[in-house]
DOVO-570872 format. One line per 5 residues: number of its first residue (from 1); their letters; for each residue x negated, y negated, z of N, C-alpha, C. Coordinates in steps of 0.1 Angstrom, whole numbers, plus 5000, padded with zeros to 4 digits. Example, Ala and Ser with C-alpha at 12.3 -4.5 7.8 and 13.67 -1.06 7.14 Angstrom:
// DOVO-570872
1) AS) 4868,5057,5078,4877,5045,5078,4868,5033,5078 | 4872,5022,5071,4863,5011,5071,4871,5000,5079
END
This chain:
// DOVO-570872
1) MAKKA) 1076,6934,6231,1073,6944,6241,1074,6958,6235 | 1064,6966,6237,1064,6979,6231,1075,6988,6236 | 1081,6995,6227,1093,7004,6231,1088,7018,6233 | 1093,7024,6244,1090,7038,6247,1103,7046,6249 | 1102,7059,6246,1115,7066,6246,1121,7067,6260
6) TKETK) 1113,7070,6270,1119,7072,6283,1108,7067,6293 | 1113,7060,6303,1104,7056,6314,1110,7059,6327 | 1103,7065,6336,1108,7068,6349,1103,7058,6359 | 1112,7055,6369,1109,7046,6380,1102,7054,6390 | 1096,7048,6400,1090,7055,6411,1100,7059,6422
11) KSTAK) 1113,7055,6419,1123,7060,6428,1126,7074,6426 | 1131,7081,6436,1135,7095,6435,1149,7097,6429 | 1156,7086,6428,1170,7087,6425,1174,7079,6412 | 1165,7074,6405,1169,7066,6393,1159,7068,6382 | 1163,7067,6369,1154,7067,6358,1157,7055,6349
16) VEKKT) 1147,7051,6342,1149,7040,6332,1149,7046,6319 | 1159,7044,6311,1160,7050,6298,1161,7039,6287 | 1155,7042,6275,1155,7033,6264,1165,7038,6254 | 1167,7030,6244,1177,7031,6233,1184,7044,6231 | 1177,7055,6229,1184,7067,6224,1184,7078,6235
21) STKKA) 1177,7076,6246,1177,7087,6256,1190,7088,6263 | 1194,7100,6266,1207,7102,6273,1205,7112,6285 | 1192,7114,6288,1190,7123,6299,1194,7117,6312 | 1201,7125,6321,1206,7120,6334,1197,7123,6345 | 1198,7115,6355,1190,7117,6367,1194,7130,6374
26) STKKV) 1184,7138,6378,1188,7151,6384,1187,7150,6399 | 1196,7142,6404,1196,7140,6419,1209,7144,6425 | 1210,7144,6438,1223,7148,6445,1234,7139,6441 | 1246,7144,6441,1258,7136,6438,1262,7128,6450 | 1269,7117,6447,1275,7110,6458,1289,7115,6461
31) STKKE) 1291,7119,6474,1304,7125,6477,1315,7114,6476 | 1326,7118,6471,1337,7109,6470,1349,7114,6479 | 1346,7123,6488,1356,7128,6496,1359,7118,6507 | 1373,7116,6509,1377,7106,6519,1372,7109,6533 | 1372,7122,6536,1368,7127,6550,1354,7122,6553
36) KAGID) 1345,7123,6544,1331,7120,6546,1329,7105,6548 | 1336,7097,6539,1334,7082,6539,1342,7076,6551 | 1353,7082,6555,1361,7076,6566,1368,7064,6561 | 1373,7064,6548,1379,7053,6542,1394,7056,6539 | 1402,7046,6542,1416,7047,6539,1418,7045,6524
41) NSIDR) 1424,7055,6517,1426,7055,6503,1435,7043,6498 | 1443,7037,6507,1451,7026,6503,1444,7013,6500 | 1432,7012,6505,1423,7000,6502,1430,6987,6506 | 1432,6985,6519,1438,6973,6524,1429,6961,6521 | 1434,6951,6514,1426,6939,6510,1421,6932,6523
46) SLMTF) 1428,6933,6534,1423,6926,6546,1412,6933,6552 | 1410,6946,6548,1398,6954,6554,1398,6953,6569 | 1409,6954,6575,1410,6952,6590,1403,6964,6597 | 1401,6975,6591,1395,6986,6598,1380,6988,6596 | 1375,6978,6589,1361,6979,6585,1351,6973,6595
51) TPYPE) 1340,6980,6598,1329,6975,6606,1317,6975,6598 | 1310,6964,6596,1298,6963,6588,1287,6972,6594 | 1279,6979,6586,1269,6987,6590,1258,6988,6579 | 1246,6993,6582,1235,6993,6572,1239,7000,6559 | 1247,7011,6560,1250,7018,6548,1262,7012,6540
56) LNDMR) 1265,6999,6542,1276,6993,6537,1277,6994,6521 | 1266,6994,6515,1266,6995,6500,1271,7008,6495 | 1268,7019,6503,1274,7032,6499,1289,7032,6501 | 1293,7025,6511,1308,7024,6514,1314,7016,6503 | 1308,7006,6498,1314,6998,6487,1316,7006,6475
61) LEQIR) 1306,7014,6472,1307,7023,6460,1318,7033,6462 | 1319,7039,6474,1330,7048,6477,1344,7042,6475 | 1345,7030,6480,1358,7023,6479,1362,7021,6464 | 1352,7017,6456,1354,7015,6442,1358,7028,6435 | 1352,7039,6439,1355,7052,6434,1369,7056,6437
66) FMIDD) 1373,7053,6450,1387,7056,6453,1397,7048,6445 | 1393,7035,6442,1401,7027,6433,1402,7033,6419 | 1391,7038,6414,1391,7044,6401,1400,7056,6400 | 1400,7064,6410,1409,7076,6411,1423,7071,6413 | 1426,7062,6421,1439,7057,6424,1446,7051,6412
71) QKLDA) 1438,7044,6404,1443,7037,6392,1443,7046,6379 | 1440,7058,6381,1440,7068,6370,1430,7064,6359 | 1418,7059,6364,1407,7056,6355,1397,7067,6356 | 1388,7067,6345,1377,7077,6345,1364,7070,6350 | 1364,7057,6348,1351,7050,6352,1355,7035,6353
76) MIVTH) 1345,7027,6358,1347,7013,6360,1334,7006,6356 | 1335,6995,6348,1323,6988,6344,1323,6974,6351 | 1313,6971,6358,1312,6959,6366,1302,6950,6359 | 1306,6938,6355,1298,6928,6347,1296,6915,6354 | 1304,6912,6364,1302,6900,6372,1289,6900,6380
81) MPTVR) 1280,6891,6376,1266,6893,6381,1265,6892,6397 | 1272,6884,6404,1272,6884,6419,1276,6898,6424 | 1286,6904,6418,1291,6917,6423,1280,6928,6419 | 1274,6927,6407,1264,6936,6403,1252,6935,6413 | 1249,6923,6417,1238,6922,6427,1241,6928,6440
86) YLTKF) 1254,6926,6445,1257,6933,6458,1256,6948,6457 | 1259,6954,6445,1260,6968,6444,1246,6974,6441 | 1237,6967,6434,1225,6972,6429,1212,6965,6434 | 1214,6953,6439,1203,6944,6443,1196,6937,6432 | 1201,6939,6419,1195,6933,6407,1198,6918,6408
91) SGSNG) 1187,6910,6406,1188,6896,6407,1186,6889,6393 | 1186,6896,6382,1184,6890,6369,1197,6884,6364 | 1197,6879,6352,1208,6872,6346,1217,6881,6337 | 1212,6893,6334,1219,6901,6325,1219,6916,6330 | 1231,6920,6334,1232,6934,6339,1246,6939,6339
96) ALLIT) 1248,6952,6339,1261,6958,6341,1260,6971,6347 | 1270,6975,6355,1270,6987,6362,1282,6996,6359 | 1280,7008,6353,1291,7017,6350,1292,7027,6362 | 1304,7027,6368,1306,7036,6379,1315,7047,6375 | 1311,7060,6376,1319,7071,6374,1321,7079,6387
101) PDDLH) 1330,7089,6388,1331,7096,6400,1318,7102,6406 | 1309,7105,6397,1297,7112,6401,1284,7105,6398 | 1284,7096,6388,1272,7089,6384,1272,7074,6384 | 1261,7068,6383,1260,7054,6381,1250,7052,6369 | 1254,7042,6361,1246,7038,6349,1244,7023,6350
106) FFTDD) 1231,7019,6351,1228,7005,6352,1222,7000,6338 | 1227,6989,6333,1222,6984,6320,1216,6970,6321 | 1205,6968,6316,1199,6955,6315,1190,6955,6302 | 1184,6943,6299,1176,6942,6287,1161,6943,6290 | 1153,6943,6280,1139,6946,6282,1131,6935,6289
111) RYEES) 1137,6923,6292,1131,6913,6300,1128,6918,6314 | 1137,6928,6319,1137,6932,6332,1132,6947,6333 | 1126,6952,6322,1122,6966,6322,1112,6970,6333 | 1103,6961,6336,1094,6963,6347,1099,6961,6361 | 1107,6950,6363,1112,6947,6376,1122,6957,6381
116) VKTDL) 1130,6963,6372,1140,6972,6377,1135,6985,6383 | 1122,6988,6380,1116,7000,6386,1114,6999,6401 | 1113,6987,6406,1111,6985,6421,1122,6976,6428 | 1130,6969,6420,1138,6959,6426,1153,6963,6428 | 1156,6976,6424,1170,6981,6426,1171,6989,6439
121) YDLPN) 1183,6990,6444,1185,6999,6455,1183,7013,6451 | 1179,7021,6460,1176,7035,6457,1190,7043,6458 | 1198,7042,6447,1211,7047,6447,1211,7061,6441 | 1219,7070,6447,1219,7084,6443,1225,7085,6428 | 1219,7093,6420,1224,7096,6407,1226,7084,6398
126) MTVHI) 1217,7075,6399,1218,7063,6390,1207,7064,6379 | 1211,7061,6367,1202,7061,6355,1202,7046,6350 | 1190,7041,6348,1188,7028,6343,1186,7028,6328 | 1193,7020,6321,1192,7019,6306,1187,7005,6302 | 1178,7005,6293,1173,6992,6288,1178,6990,6274
131) TRDVW) 1187,6980,6272,1193,6978,6259,1198,6963,6258 | 1199,6958,6246,1204,6945,6244,1219,6945,6240 | 1224,6957,6238,1238,6958,6234,1245,6970,6242 | 1250,6966,6253,1255,6976,6263,1266,6985,6257 | 1275,6979,6250,1287,6986,6245,1284,6996,6234
136) QYMVD) 1276,6991,6224,1272,7000,6213,1262,7011,6219 | 1254,7007,6228,1245,7017,6234,1252,7028,6241 | 1263,7025,6248,1271,7035,6255,1277,7045,6245 | 1281,7040,6234,1287,7048,6223,1276,7057,6217 | 1265,7051,6213,1254,7059,6206,1248,7069,6216
141) AKILA) 1247,7066,6228,1241,7075,6238,1251,7085,6244 | 1263,7084,6239,1274,7093,6243,1277,7093,6258 | 1274,7081,6264,1277,7080,6279,1292,7080,6281 | 1300,7076,6271,1314,7075,6273,1321,7088,6268 | 1313,7098,6265,1319,7110,6259,1330,7116,6267
146) KIKNL) 1329,7116,6280,1339,7122,6288,1349,7112,6294 | 1348,7100,6290,1356,7089,6295,1367,7086,6286 | 1380,7087,6291,1391,7083,6282,1396,7069,6286 | 1396,7066,6299,1401,7053,6304,1390,7046,6312 | 1385,7035,6306,1375,7027,6312,1380,7014,6318
151) GFESD) 1379,7012,6331,1384,7000,6337,1374,6988,6336 | 1379,6976,6336,1370,6964,6337,1376,6954,6345 | 1368,6944,6350,1372,6933,6358,1380,6923,6349 | 1393,6923,6350,1401,6915,6341,1400,6901,6343 | 1395,6896,6355,1393,6882,6357,1379,6878,6353
156) RIAYT) 1371,6887,6348,1357,6883,6345,1354,6885,6330 | 1363,6892,6322,1361,6894,6308,1372,6887,6301 | 1369,6878,6292,1380,6870,6284,1387,6880,6275 | 1399,6876,6271,1408,6885,6263,1401,6888,6250 | 1395,6877,6243,1389,6879,6230,1377,6888,6231
161) EAVDI) 1370,6887,6242,1358,6896,6244,1363,6910,6246 | 1373,6912,6254,1379,6925,6256,1383,6932,6243 | 1389,6924,6234,1394,6930,6222,1382,6935,6214 | 1371,6927,6213,1359,6931,6206,1353,6943,6212 | 1353,6944,6225,1347,6956,6232,1356,6968,6228
166) RNVIR) 1369,6967,6229,1378,6978,6225,1375,6984,6211 | 1372,6975,6202,1369,6979,6188,1356,6987,6187 | 1347,6984,6196,1334,6991,6196,1335,7005,6203 | 1342,7006,6214,1342,7018,6222,1353,7028,6218 | 1362,7024,6209,1372,7034,6205,1367,7048,6202
171) PVKFK) 1375,7058,6207,1388,7058,6211,1390,7056,6226 | 1379,7053,6233,1380,7050,6248,1390,7038,6250 | 1399,7040,6260,1408,7029,6263,1402,7020,6273 | 1401,7007,6270,1395,6996,6278,1406,6989,6286 | 1407,6992,6299,1419,6988,6306,1415,6978,6317
176) PAPKE) 1423,6967,6319,1420,6958,6330,1424,6965,6343 | 1414,6965,6353,1417,6972,6365,1427,6963,6373 | 1438,6969,6378,1448,6961,6386,1442,6956,6399 | 1433,6963,6405,1426,6958,6417,1412,6953,6414 | 1408,6942,6420,1395,6937,6418,1384,6944,6425
181) VEPFT) 1372,6943,6421,1361,6949,6427,1355,6940,6438 | 1357,6927,6436,1351,6917,6445,1355,6919,6460 | 1368,6922,6463,1371,6923,6477,1362,6933,6485 | 1356,6943,6478,1348,6953,6485,1335,6947,6489 | 1331,6935,6483,1318,6929,6486,1319,6918,6496
186) MPKAP) 1332,6915,6501,1334,6904,6510,1327,6906,6523 | 1329,6917,6530,1322,6919,6543,1307,6921,6541 | 1299,6915,6549,1285,6915,6548,1278,6924,6557 | 1268,6932,6552,1260,6941,6561,1251,6933,6570 | 1246,6939,6580,1237,6931,6589,1225,6925,6582
191) VELDH) 1219,6932,6573,1207,6926,6566,1211,6914,6558 | 1223,6915,6552,1228,6904,6544,1231,6892,6553 | 1237,6894,6565,1240,6884,6574,1227,6877,6579 | 1216,6885,6580,1203,6879,6584,1198,6870,6574 | 1200,6873,6561,1195,6864,6550,1204,6851,6550
196) IKAAC) 1217,6852,6552,1225,6840,6552,1222,6832,6564 | 1220,6838,6576,1216,6830,6587,1202,6823,6585 | 1193,6829,6579,1180,6823,6576,1182,6811,6567 | 1191,6813,6557,1193,6802,6547,1200,6790,6555 | 1209,6793,6564,1216,6783,6572,1205,6775,6580
201) KIAES) 1196,6782,6586,1186,6776,6595,1177,6766,6586 | 1174,6770,6574,1166,6762,6565,1174,6749,6562 | 1187,6751,6558,1196,6740,6554,1197,6730,6565 | 1199,6734,6578,1201,6725,6588,1188,6717,6591 | 1176,6724,6589,1163,6717,6591,1161,6707,6579
206) VYETM) 1165,6710,6567,1164,6701,6556,1173,6689,6558 | 1185,6691,6563,1193,6679,6566,1187,6670,6576 | 1181,6675,6587,1174,6666,6596,1162,6659,6590 | 1155,6666,6580,1144,6659,6573,1149,6648,6564 | 1161,6650,6558,1166,6640,6549,1170,6627,6556
211) KKKVK) 1174,6629,6568,1177,6617,6576,1165,6608,6579 | 1153,6615,6579,1141,6608,6581,1135,6602,6568 | 1138,6609,6557,1133,6605,6544,1141,6594,6537 | 1154,6594,6540,1162,6584,6532,1158,6570,6535 | 1158,6562,6524,1154,6548,6525,1163,6539,6517
216) VGMTE) 1166,6527,6522,1174,6518,6514,1166,6515,6501 | 1173,6515,6490,1167,6513,6477,1165,6525,6469 | 1165,6537,6476,1164,6550,6469,1177,6552,6461 | 1176,6559,6450,1188,6563,6443,1193,6576,6448 | 1206,6579,6445,1211,6592,6448,1203,6604,6442
221) IELQS) 1199,6602,6430,1191,6612,6423,1177,6614,6430 | 1171,6603,6434,1158,6604,6441,1160,6612,6454 | 1171,6609,6461,1173,6616,6474,1176,6631,6471 | 1183,6634,6461,1186,6647,6457,1173,6655,6454 | 1164,6648,6447,1151,6654,6444,1143,6657,6456
226) ELIYE) 1143,6648,6466,1136,6650,6478,1142,6662,6486 | 1156,6663,6485,1163,6674,6492,1158,6688,6486 | 1158,6688,6473,1155,6701,6466,1140,6705,6469 | 1131,6695,6469,1117,6697,6472,1116,6702,6486 | 1122,6695,6496,1121,6699,6510,1126,6713,6512
231) ARKQG) 1138,6716,6506,1143,6729,6508,1134,6740,6503 | 1128,6738,6491,1118,6748,6486,1106,6749,6496 | 1101,6737,6500,1090,6736,6509,1092,6744,6522 | 1105,6744,6527,1108,6750,6540,1112,6765,6538 | 1112,6770,6526,1114,6784,6524,1126,6789,6516
236) SEGEP) 1133,6779,6510,1144,6783,6502,1139,6788,6488 | 1145,6798,6483,1140,6803,6470,1148,6797,6458 | 1158,6789,6461,1165,6782,6450,1178,6776,6456 | 1186,6770,6447,1198,6763,6451,1210,6771,6446 | 1220,6775,6455,1232,6782,6451,1240,6774,6441
241) FNPIV) 1238,6760,6441,1246,6751,6432,1238,6738,6432 | 1241,6730,6423,1234,6717,6422,1238,6708,6434 | 1229,6704,6442,1232,6696,6454,1240,6683,6451 | 1250,6681,6459,1258,6669,6457,1252,6658,6467 | 1247,6647,6462,1242,6636,6470,1248,6624,6466
246) LAGER) 1256,6618,6475,1264,6606,6471,1262,6595,6482 | 1264,6583,6478,1262,6571,6487,1274,6561,6485 | 1277,6555,6497,1287,6544,6496,1300,6548,6491 | 1306,6540,6482,1319,6542,6476,1320,6556,6468 | 1308,6561,6464,1308,6573,6456,1311,6586,6465
251) TSMPH) 1310,6584,6478,1313,6595,6487,1328,6599,6487 | 1336,6590,6480,1351,6593,6479,1354,6604,6469 | 1343,6608,6461,1345,6619,6451,1341,6632,6457 | 1350,6641,6459,1347,6654,6465,1336,6661,6458 | 1335,6661,6445,1325,6668,6438,1318,6659,6428
256) GRPSH) 1314,6647,6433,1307,6638,6424,1293,6642,6421 | 1288,6637,6410,1274,6640,6406,1265,6629,6410 | 1253,6632,6415,1243,6622,6419,1240,6612,6407 | 1239,6600,6410,1237,6590,6400,1224,6581,6403 | 1222,6571,6395,1211,6561,6398,1216,6550,6407
261) RKIKK) 1227,6552,6413,1232,6542,6423,1223,6541,6435 | 1218,6529,6438,1209,6527,6449,1215,6527,6463 | 1209,6533,6472,1214,6533,6486,1212,6519,6493 | 1223,6515,6499,1223,6502,6506,1225,6503,6521 | 1222,6493,6528,1225,6492,6542,1240,6493,6544
266) GDLIL) 1244,6501,6554,1258,6502,6556,1265,6514,6549 | 1258,6520,6540,1263,6531,6532,1265,6544,6540 | 1276,6551,6537,1277,6565,6542,1269,6573,6531 | 1262,6583,6536,1255,6593,6527,1261,6607,6529 | 1265,6613,6518,1271,6626,6518,1262,6636,6511
271) LDFGT) 1258,6647,6519,1249,6657,6513,1257,6670,6514 | 1260,6676,6502,1266,6689,6501,1256,6698,6493 | 1250,6708,6500,1240,6716,6494,1239,6729,6501 | 1231,6738,6495,1228,6751,6501,1214,6755,6499 | 1209,6765,6506,1196,6771,6504,1198,6786,6502
276) MVEGF) 1187,6793,6497,1188,6807,6495,1177,6815,6501 | 1180,6826,6506,1169,6836,6511,1173,6850,6506 | 1164,6856,6499,1166,6869,6494,1179,6870,6486 | 1182,6860,6479,1194,6860,6470,1207,6856,6477 | 1207,6854,6490,1219,6850,6497,1218,6836,6501
281) GCDIT) 1229,6829,6500,1229,6814,6502,1239,6810,6513 | 1237,6797,6516,1247,6790,6525,1252,6778,6518 | 1261,6771,6524,1268,6759,6518,1272,6750,6529 | 1266,6739,6531,1269,6730,6542,1271,6716,6536 | 1279,6708,6543,1280,6693,6540,1278,6685,6552
286) RVFCI) 1271,6675,6551,1268,6666,6562,1270,6651,6557 | 1274,6643,6566,1276,6628,6564,1269,6620,6575 | 1262,6610,6571,1256,6601,6581,1256,6587,6575 | 1254,6577,6584,1255,6563,6579,1241,6556,6580 | 1239,6548,6570,1226,6540,6570,1230,6526,6577
291) GKPTK) 1227,6525,6589,1231,6513,6597,1244,6515,6604 | 1250,6504,6608,1262,6505,6617,1274,6509,6609 | 1281,6520,6613,1294,6523,6606,1305,6515,6611 | 1316,6515,6604,1328,6508,6609,1336,6517,6619 | 1345,6511,6626,1353,6518,6636,1361,6529,6629
296) EQISV) 1366,6525,6617,1375,6535,6610,1366,6547,6605 | 1354,6544,6601,1345,6555,6597,1342,6565,6608 | 1340,6559,6620,1337,6567,6632,1350,6575,6636 | 1361,6569,6634,1374,6576,6638,1377,6587,6628 | 1375,6584,6615,1378,6594,6605,1369,6606,6606
301) YKTVY) 1356,6603,6609,1346,6614,6611,1351,6623,6622 | 1355,6617,6633,1360,6625,6644,1372,6634,6640 | 1381,6628,6632,1393,6636,6628,1389,6648,6619 | 1379,6645,6610,1375,6656,6601,1368,6667,6610 | 1360,6663,6619,1353,6672,6628,1363,6681,6636
306) EAKQK) 1373,6674,6641,1383,6681,6649,1391,6691,6640 | 1394,6687,6628,1401,6695,6619,1393,6708,6616 | 1380,6706,6613,1372,6717,6611,1371,6727,6623 | 1370,6721,6635,1369,6730,6647,1382,6737,6649 | 1394,6730,6646,1407,6737,6648,1408,6749,6640
311) AIDNL) 1403,6748,6627,1403,6760,6618,1394,6771,6624 | 1382,6767,6627,1372,6777,6632,1377,6784,6645 | 1383,6776,6654,1388,6781,6667,1399,6791,6665 | 1406,6790,6654,1418,6799,6651,1414,6810,6641 | 1402,6811,6637,1398,6821,6628,1397,6835,6635
316) RPGIN) 1403,6845,6629,1403,6858,6634,1406,6868,6622 | 1401,6880,6623,1403,6889,6612,1418,6891,6609 | 1422,6891,6596,1436,6893,6592,1444,6881,6591 | 1439,6869,6596,1447,6857,6595,1449,6853,6580 | 1461,6848,6577,1463,6844,6564,1456,6831,6561
321) GKILD) 1449,6830,6549,1442,6818,6546,1450,6806,6545 | 1463,6808,6541,1472,6796,6540,1474,6790,6554 | 1476,6799,6563,1479,6795,6577,1466,6788,6583 | 1455,6793,6580,1442,6787,6585,1440,6773,6579 | 1443,6772,6566,1443,6759,6560,1452,6749,6567
326) EYARK) 1464,6754,6571,1474,6745,6578,1469,6740,6591 | 1461,6748,6598,1456,6743,6611,1448,6730,6609 | 1439,6730,6599,1431,6718,6596,1439,6707,6590 | 1448,6711,6580,1456,6701,6573,1466,6694,6582 | 1472,6701,6591,1482,6694,6599,1475,6685,6609
331) HIEKA) 1463,6688,6613,1456,6679,6622,1453,6666,6615 | 1449,6667,6602,1446,6655,6594,1459,6647,6591 | 1470,6655,6588,1482,6648,6586,1487,6640,6598 | 1485,6646,6610,1490,6640,6623,1482,6627,6625 | 1470,6627,6620,1462,6614,6622,1465,6604,6611
336) GYGDN) 1474,6607,6602,1479,6598,6592,1471,6598,6578 | 1463,6609,6576,1455,6610,6564,1459,6622,6555 | 1471,6627,6556,1475,6639,6549,1472,6638,6534 | 1475,6626,6528,1474,6624,6514,1459,6623,6510 | 1450,6622,6520,1436,6619,6517,1427,6632,6518
341) FKHSL) 1434,6643,6521,1427,6656,6521,1431,6663,6508 | 1422,6663,6498,1425,6666,6484,1422,6680,6479 | 1416,6688,6488,1412,6701,6483,1415,6712,6493 | 1411,6724,6490,1413,6735,6499,1404,6735,6510 | 1406,6743,6520,1398,6743,6533,1385,6750,6532
346) GHGIG) 1384,6761,6524,1371,6768,6524,1371,6780,6514 | 1360,6787,6516,1358,6799,6507,1347,6808,6513 | 1346,6819,6507,1335,6828,6511,1322,6825,6505 | 1311,6829,6512,1297,6827,6506,1289,6839,6507 | 1279,6840,6499,1271,6852,6499,1260,6851,6488
351) VAAHE) 1260,6859,6478,1251,6857,6467,1256,6847,6457 | 1269,6843,6458,1274,6832,6450,1278,6821,6459 | 1278,6809,6454,1282,6797,6462,1296,6797,6466 | 1305,6803,6458,1319,6804,6461,1324,6818,6458 | 1328,6825,6468,1332,6839,6467,1346,6840,6474
356) MPFIT) 1352,6852,6472,1364,6855,6479,1360,6857,6494 | 1369,6855,6503,1383,6849,6501,1383,6834,6499 | 1393,6829,6493,1395,6814,6492,1405,6810,6502 | 1402,6800,6510,1411,6796,6521,1418,6783,6516 | 1430,6785,6512,1437,6774,6505,1452,6775,6508
361) FRKEE) 1458,6763,6507,1473,6762,6509,1480,6767,6497 | 1473,6769,6486,1479,6774,6473,1481,6789,6472 | 1474,6796,6481,1474,6811,6480,1474,6818,6493 | 1482,6829,6494,1482,6836,6507,1472,6848,6505 | 1462,6848,6513,1452,6859,6512,1446,6861,6526
366) NVPVG) 1447,6873,6531,1441,6876,6545,1426,6875,6545 | 1421,6870,6556,1407,6869,6558,1402,6882,6565 | 1393,6890,6558,1388,6902,6563,1377,6900,6574 | 1375,6910,6582,1364,6909,6592,1351,6912,6584 | 1341,6905,6589,1328,6907,6583,1324,6897,6573
371) VVLAI) 1333,6888,6568,1329,6879,6558,1323,6866,6564 | 1316,6859,6556,1310,6846,6560,1318,6835,6552 | 1323,6825,6559,1331,6815,6553,1324,6801,6554 | 1327,6793,6544,1324,6779,6545,1337,6771,6547 | 1338,6764,6558,1350,6757,6562,1347,6742,6560
376) EPGIY) 1354,6735,6551,1351,6722,6547,1362,6712,6545 | 1369,6707,6556,1379,6697,6554,1373,6684,6551 | 1380,6675,6545,1375,6662,6541,1386,6651,6540 | 1383,6639,6542,1392,6628,6540,1385,6618,6531 | 1393,6613,6521,1387,6605,6510,1396,6593,6507
381) FEGKW) 1389,6581,6506,1396,6569,6502,1390,6564,6489 | 1398,6566,6478,1393,6564,6465,1387,6550,6463 | 1375,6550,6457,1367,6538,6455,1361,6531,6467 | 1363,6537,6479,1358,6531,6491,1347,6540,6498 | 1352,6551,6503,1343,6561,6510,1350,6574,6513
386) GIRLE) 1342,6584,6517,1349,6596,6521,1340,6604,6530 | 1346,6613,6538,1338,6621,6548,1343,6635,6547 | 1333,6644,6545,1336,6659,6545,1325,6666,6554 | 1330,6675,6561,1320,6683,6569,1322,6698,6566 | 1311,6705,6565,1312,6719,6561,1302,6727,6569
391) DNVHV) 1308,6737,6576,1300,6747,6583,1303,6761,6579 | 1293,6769,6581,1294,6784,6578,1296,6792,6590 | 1305,6801,6590,1309,6809,6601,1310,6824,6597 | 1307,6833,6606,1309,6847,6604,1321,6852,6611 | 1330,6859,6604,1343,6863,6610,1340,6877,6616
396) TFDGA) 1342,6878,6630,1340,6890,6637,1353,6894,6644 | 1354,6906,6650,1366,6910,6657,1369,6901,6668 | 1359,6894,6674,1361,6885,6685,1363,6870,6680 | 1364,6868,6667,1366,6854,6662,1354,6850,6654 | 1353,6837,6652,1343,6831,6643,1330,6829,6651
401) VPFTN) 1319,6833,6645,1306,6830,6651,1299,6820,6641 | 1297,6807,6646,1291,6797,6638,1276,6800,6634 | 1273,6798,6621,1259,6799,6617,1253,6785,6616 | 1262,6775,6614,1258,6761,6614,1267,6753,6622 | 1262,6741,6627,1270,6732,6635,1268,6718,6631
406) APAEL) 1278,6712,6625,1278,6697,6622,1279,6689,6634 | 1272,6678,6635,1273,6669,6647,1287,6665,6650 | 1291,6664,6662,1304,6660,6666,1307,6645,6664 | 1297,6637,6663,1298,6623,6661,1291,6619,6649 | 1295,6608,6642,1289,6603,6630,1275,6599,6633
411) PVVK) 1265,6606,6627,1251,6602,6629,1248,6589,6622 | 1239,6581,6628,1235,6568,6623,1220,6568,6621 | 1216,6564,6609,1201,6563,6606,1198,6548,6605 | 1189,6543,6613,1186,6528,6613,1174,6525,6604
END
């Protein structure tokens, strides 16, 4: 690809720069005054005072800038791609965002030189840089000239990588940020919710189609292929994760991989999959039976469904995830299957299949208003069969609003 010194986007607020250019965008500054943003500088992780609105992305950047100031940093570099996407709309595989009190610098390589001109949010005072070596580029272009303390996502950059980066950017101090950036992306804006709801609608339709397409003699991999094809046909732009398609005794593996095992009469079929719309995905799990299920399977399905509903019915902003997990877990324990619920209750969803917050008995973390959760209790009998149900819900001030609804009774396909 031919190299040029400087390329301008058609946006009024961003420029694309190549290797040696250091010219900044001459646009208005983003205010970081707390009075204008209406943000509490304490940055409560539960985000209990937050109401989603269309300008949510501006608010996310404001919150990060408050964190930068609060932690005595001069700037923050975001490299976790789902978070980069939330903040910039960039959907490529290689990107980083440098956030300073007044400016934004976005870095990607020349594979995306053309697409970044139109595919990024119109962010005030953002300069786009095209480079294959972000860290050396920042040094050579003197972008770090006024930065003494640069924060990074400590849970996203390995120690050895951080050491290498420190050696490149010296004398700038490369410091792990005590507070994560991810919590600021948990609440979803209305347009983001629309994308997730659209993905959920496709997923539920795909599930109904799979019940019609499944045949005795098909392999799990064949059914998985049909599922992926049908999802794309119905409008999904991709898969948030590799779909889990299991049959019979293999449904006892919470995260088993599809195999060449053939589907037989009497098998339970477990489908755990998602679809994507405009980069936002969903994550649902459904179980149905080929032929007549046993009484125990019918009963266990009912228990799992009730456990899921118990959690959803008790969902409210600020609830501790550990307590929410207990609502479902205790219901399963009361039914006599406590040892058969082997994993956490749920997680957030958005541009990544698994996002904060994580709803688990292992960790105490409040659920913020505005997030979309996947709630997925399950009961598994090793080497025999298992049942998991997973629905997606939006947490509002009035409680949980379901985006998907698993059947209340075990579906049967004849």
